matplotlib code that plots the C-alpha trace (Angstrom):
import matplotlib.pyplot as plt

x = [64.8, 65.3, 62.1, 63.4, 64.3, 61.0, 58.1, 54.7, 54.4, 51.8, 52.9, 51.4, 52.9, 52.9, 52.3, 49.2, 45.9, 45.1, 41.8, 41.6, 39.9, 42.6, 45.6, 47.7, 50.2, 53.6, 56.3, 59.5, 62.9, 64.0, 67.7, 67.8, 66.0, 68.2, 71.3, 70.0, 69.0, 72.3, 74.2, 71.9, 72.2, 75.9, 74.6, 76.4, 74.6, 76.3, 74.8, 75.5, 76.1, 72.8, 70.6, 68.5, 70.5, 68.9, 70.0, 73.5, 73.7, 72.8, 75.1, 78.3, 79.9, 78.9, 80.6, 80.6, 80.3, 84.1, 84.2, 81.0, 82.3, 85.5, 83.7, 81.2, 84.3, 85.9, 83.1, 82.7, 79.0, 76.5, 74.0, 74.6, 71.9, 72.5, 71.0, 71.4, 70.0, 69.5, 72.7, 74.8, 73.1, 73.7, 77.4, 77.5, 75.9, 78.2, 81.2, 79.5, 77.6, 77.2, 76.0, 72.4, 72.1, 68.9, 67.7, 65.2, 62.9, 63.2, 62.0, 65.2, 66.4, 68.6, 67.7, 71.2, 71.2, 67.7, 69.0, 71.1, 68.9, 71.0, 69.4, 70.3, 73.7, 74.6, 73.9, 76.1, 78.9, 78.7, 78.8, 82.2, 84.2, 87.6, 86.6, 87.4, 84.3, 84.6, 81.3, 80.5, 79.5, 76.0, 74.7, 72.9, 74.6, 73.7, 75.6, 78.6, 78.6, 79.3, 82.1, 85.9, 86.4, 84.2, 84.9, 83.5, 83.8, 86.5, 88.8, 87.4, 90.4, 92.9, 91.0, 90.8, 94.5, 95.5, 94.3, 96.8, 96.4, 95.9, 93.0, 89.6, 87.3, 83.5, 82.3, 78.9, 76.4, 77.1, 77.7, 78.6, 81.1, 82.5, 82.7, 84.5, 87.1, 87.7, 88.4, 90.8, 92.6, 92.2, 91.1, 88.6, 86.1, 82.8, 80.0, 76.7, 73.9, 72.8, 72.5, 71.6, 68.4, 69.5, 72.8, 71.1, 68.6, 70.8, 69.7, 72.7, 70.7, 69.7, 73.2, 74.8, 72.2, 72.9, 76.7, 76.1, 74.5, 77.5, 80.5, 83.1, 81.5, 83.4, 81.3, 82.0, 80.4, 80.0, 81.3, 77.8, 76.6, 76.2, 79.2, 77.9, 77.6, 81.1, 82.5, 81.4, 83.1, 86.4, 86.6, 85.0, 85.2, 83.3, 81.1, 84.1, 86.3, 84.0, 83.7, 87.5, 87.9, 85.5, 87.2, 90.6, 89.0, 86.6, 86.4, 85.0, 81.5, 80.5, 77.8, 77.4, 76.3, 75.4, 72.5, 71.7, 72.1, 75.9, 75.2, 74.8, 78.2, 79.9, 78.4, 79.9, 83.3, 83.4, 81.1, 82.3, 81.9, 78.8, 77.0, 74.5, 72.8, 73.1, 69.5, 67.5, 65.5, 62.2, 61.0, 60.7, 60.7, 64.4, 65.0, 67.9, 68.3, 67.3, 67.2, 63.8, 65.2, 67.7, 65.1, 62.6, 64.6, 63.5, 64.6, 61.4, 61.9, 65.6, 64.3, 61.8, 64.1, 66.7, 63.8, 62.5, 65.8, 63.8, 63.7, 66.7, 68.9, 69.9, 72.0, 71.9, 75.0, 76.2, 75.7, 77.4, 80.5, 80.9, 80.2, 82.6, 85.6, 85.5, 84.5, 87.5, 89.8, 88.6, 89.2, 92.7, 93.5, 92.2, 94.5]
y = [18.4, 20.2, 21.0, 24.2, 25.6, 24.7, 27.1, 27.2, 30.8, 32.2, 34.5, 36.3, 36.2, 39.7, 38.2, 36.6, 37.4, 34.6, 34.6, 33.6, 30.4, 28.9, 30.4, 27.6, 27.7, 26.6, 25.0, 26.6, 25.5, 28.9, 28.0, 26.8, 29.7, 32.2, 30.5, 30.7, 34.4, 35.2, 33.6, 35.2, 38.7, 38.5, 39.2, 38.6, 37.9, 39.5, 38.4, 39.4, 36.8, 37.8, 36.8, 33.6, 30.4, 29.7, 33.1, 32.5, 29.1, 30.7, 33.9, 34.2, 35.9, 35.9, 38.3, 41.2, 45.0, 45.3, 42.1, 43.1, 46.6, 45.2, 42.6, 45.4, 47.5, 44.7, 43.0, 42.9, 41.9, 44.1, 43.6, 43.4, 41.7, 42.9, 40.4, 42.7, 46.0, 49.4, 51.1, 48.1, 48.3, 52.1, 51.6, 49.1, 51.7, 54.5, 52.2, 51.0, 53.9, 52.4, 49.0, 48.2, 47.4, 45.8, 44.9, 42.2, 44.3, 48.0, 47.6, 46.1, 49.0, 49.4, 50.7, 52.0, 54.0, 55.3, 56.6, 59.2, 61.5, 63.5, 67.0, 66.4, 65.1, 67.8, 70.3, 68.3, 68.2, 72.0, 72.7, 70.9, 72.2, 71.3, 67.4, 65.0, 62.8, 58.9, 57.1, 53.5, 52.1, 51.3, 54.7, 56.3, 57.7, 61.2, 60.6, 59.1, 62.4, 64.4, 62.1, 62.2, 58.4, 55.3, 52.3, 48.9, 46.8, 44.9, 48.0, 50.6, 50.4, 50.7, 53.7, 55.6, 54.8, 56.2, 59.7, 61.9, 61.8, 65.6, 65.5, 65.6, 63.0, 62.6, 59.0, 58.2, 56.6, 53.7, 54.8, 51.2, 50.7, 54.1, 53.4, 50.2, 51.9, 54.6, 51.9, 50.0, 53.2, 55.7, 58.3, 60.9, 60.8, 62.7, 60.1, 60.2, 58.8, 55.9, 52.3, 48.9, 47.5, 44.0, 44.3, 46.1, 43.2, 40.9, 40.3, 40.3, 38.4, 35.6, 35.6, 35.1, 32.4, 30.6, 30.9, 29.2, 26.3, 26.2, 27.3, 25.9, 28.0, 30.9, 34.1, 36.0, 39.3, 42.0, 45.4, 47.0, 45.2, 47.1, 47.6, 45.1, 42.4, 43.1, 42.8, 39.2, 38.2, 36.5, 37.6, 40.8, 41.3, 41.8, 39.1, 37.7, 38.0, 36.0, 33.3, 33.1, 32.9, 29.9, 28.2, 28.6, 27.0, 24.7, 22.1, 24.5, 25.6, 29.2, 31.6, 33.9, 37.4, 38.8, 38.5, 34.7, 34.6, 34.2, 30.8, 29.1, 30.3, 29.3, 25.8, 25.4, 26.7, 24.9, 22.0, 20.5, 23.7, 23.8, 27.1, 28.6, 32.0, 34.7, 35.2, 38.3, 40.5, 39.7, 36.2, 35.4, 32.4, 31.5, 33.1, 35.0, 38.3, 38.5, 41.4, 41.8, 43.9, 41.2, 38.6, 40.5, 39.3, 35.9, 33.6, 34.3, 38.1, 37.5, 35.5, 38.3, 41.2, 39.4, 38.5, 42.1, 43.9, 45.8, 47.6, 49.3, 51.4, 54.9, 57.6, 61.1, 62.2, 65.0, 62.7, 59.6, 61.9, 63.0, 59.6, 57.9, 59.8, 58.5, 54.9, 54.8, 56.1, 53.2, 50.6, 52.0, 51.8, 48.2, 46.8]
z = [-75.1, -71.8, -70.2, -68.8, -72.2, -73.8, -73.2, -74.8, -76.2, -78.5, -81.3, -84.3, -87.6, -88.9, -92.6, -91.7, -89.9, -87.5, -85.8, -82.2, -82.9, -85.2, -83.2, -81.8, -79.0, -80.6, -78.6, -79.1, -77.8, -76.7, -76.3, -79.9, -81.2, -79.3, -80.7, -84.2, -84.0, -82.4, -85.3, -88.0, -86.4, -85.3, -81.8, -78.4, -75.1, -72.0, -68.6, -65.0, -62.3, -60.7, -63.8, -63.7, -64.2, -67.6, -68.8, -67.6, -69.4, -72.9, -72.4, -74.4, -71.4, -67.7, -65.4, -62.9, -63.8, -64.8, -66.8, -68.6, -69.3, -70.7, -73.0, -74.2, -75.1, -77.2, -79.0, -82.7, -82.5, -84.3, -81.6, -77.9, -75.7, -72.3, -69.7, -66.8, -65.6, -67.3, -66.2, -67.5, -70.8, -70.8, -70.2, -73.2, -75.5, -74.3, -75.3, -78.5, -80.0, -83.4, -82.3, -81.3, -77.6, -76.3, -72.9, -72.3, -70.2, -69.6, -66.0, -65.0, -63.1, -60.1, -56.5, -56.0, -59.4, -58.4, -55.1, -56.9, -58.9, -61.5, -60.5, -56.9, -57.5, -59.9, -56.9, -54.6, -57.0, -57.6, -53.9, -53.7, -56.7, -55.4, -55.2, -57.8, -58.4, -58.4, -59.0, -58.8, -62.1, -60.7, -61.6, -64.5, -67.6, -66.4, -63.1, -65.1, -67.2, -64.1, -63.1, -63.4, -63.1, -62.8, -60.6, -59.9, -56.7, -58.4, -58.9, -56.6, -54.1, -57.0, -58.3, -55.2, -54.5, -57.9, -56.7, -55.0, -51.2, -50.9, -53.5, -51.8, -53.3, -53.7, -53.9, -55.1, -55.0, -52.6, -49.0, -47.9, -50.5, -49.7, -46.0, -46.9, -49.1, -46.4, -44.0, -46.3, -47.6, -44.8, -47.4, -46.0, -48.8, -49.0, -49.6, -51.3, -49.2, -51.6, -51.0, -52.7, -51.2, -52.0, -50.0, -47.2, -46.9, -44.9, -41.2, -38.9, -36.2, -38.6, -40.0, -36.5, -35.8, -39.0, -38.2, -34.9, -36.7, -39.2, -37.1, -39.7, -42.5, -44.1, -44.4, -47.6, -48.5, -51.0, -50.1, -50.9, -47.6, -44.4, -42.0, -39.4, -42.0, -43.3, -39.9, -39.7, -43.1, -43.5, -47.2, -48.7, -52.5, -55.8, -57.3, -59.3, -56.3, -54.2, -56.9, -57.2, -53.4, -53.2, -56.0, -54.1, -50.9, -52.8, -50.0, -47.4, -46.4, -47.2, -46.1, -49.0, -48.4, -52.0, -54.4, -54.6, -58.4, -57.8, -56.4, -59.8, -61.1, -57.8, -58.1, -61.5, -60.6, -57.1, -57.2, -53.9, -52.0, -49.7, -50.3, -47.8, -48.9, -46.1, -44.7, -45.6, -43.0, -44.6, -45.4, -49.1, -51.4, -51.0, -47.5, -49.2, -50.8, -54.5, -56.8, -58.2, -61.0, -62.1, -62.1, -64.2, -67.3, -68.5, -71.2, -73.3, -72.9, -74.0, -77.0, -77.8, -77.6, -79.9, -82.4, -82.5, -81.6, -79.1, -76.6, -77.6, -75.4, -76.4, -74.6, -75.9, -77.6, -75.1, -72.1, -74.0, -74.9, -71.5, -69.7, -72.0, -70.5, -67.0, -68.1, -70.5, -67.7, -65.5, -68.3, -68.9, -65.2, -65.0, -67.8]

ax = plt.figure().add_subplot(projection="3d")
ax.plot(x, y, z, "-o")
ax.set_aspect("equal")
plt.show()
């Protein structure tokens, strides 16, 4: 039995009244129990690349925001367990209003989504009525409901280039991704001033020092990173794009500038590649950049949410109907 998948947990049987003296800690093979519950409940587990390795291992599908949206749209499961953050589970619910969507921990939020409050963004949009609104999927359902079309880092360039050149564009909420798109397309977009604290955590001085120690390494970066980080990168792309790039150059050494959870999947796909996480500005346990929101989900919480089918994600009908339109437009353009 894999020690990583076995945890001592204490639970109460609702049918019995245990007293504390007689209560015993029961060893449960969480992987086995999750698989059993998944089969019994016709559930699917969707996980983002930034999740803990043990969650990626138990998931039915691991992907980036675009891939997860596509899988959520096509699933025939009755329950979607979304091992990611809140806006991702909201998107799954918008695409599957009749299915039960659960999130292991409601505290799994997103700093980028939080940087775009709906009330403020609504006033911003109203002040520029001639602009088409493109929002990065890393935002709340309320923001999507104010949007003309959603994008992900995988398809952002394609989405922007699909808009007529004479059409003014608002791009939100990530200013770094917006600046990158402007640089690549030449479009003059109006940017919302939001950002991801994880991708702004990389330290350029530490990165350059690290590169001096590994001069043959290839720097790859996510476009949510700051401009000075992107200037050092040989490859810039989404999480899935970064994985595929390493696979294509699997004998090389890489400095990886995105959330460190991606390293687990890269190691699986390109076991011969040498991977070095890009250093963060602040010292932490791994000297890399990790998303505390992504890591709040655990295997035990995943088991619990599948067992109790809670906490559930719901999106009010008026918001869901409006938000579905730009999400569906994105999915149609991505085919």
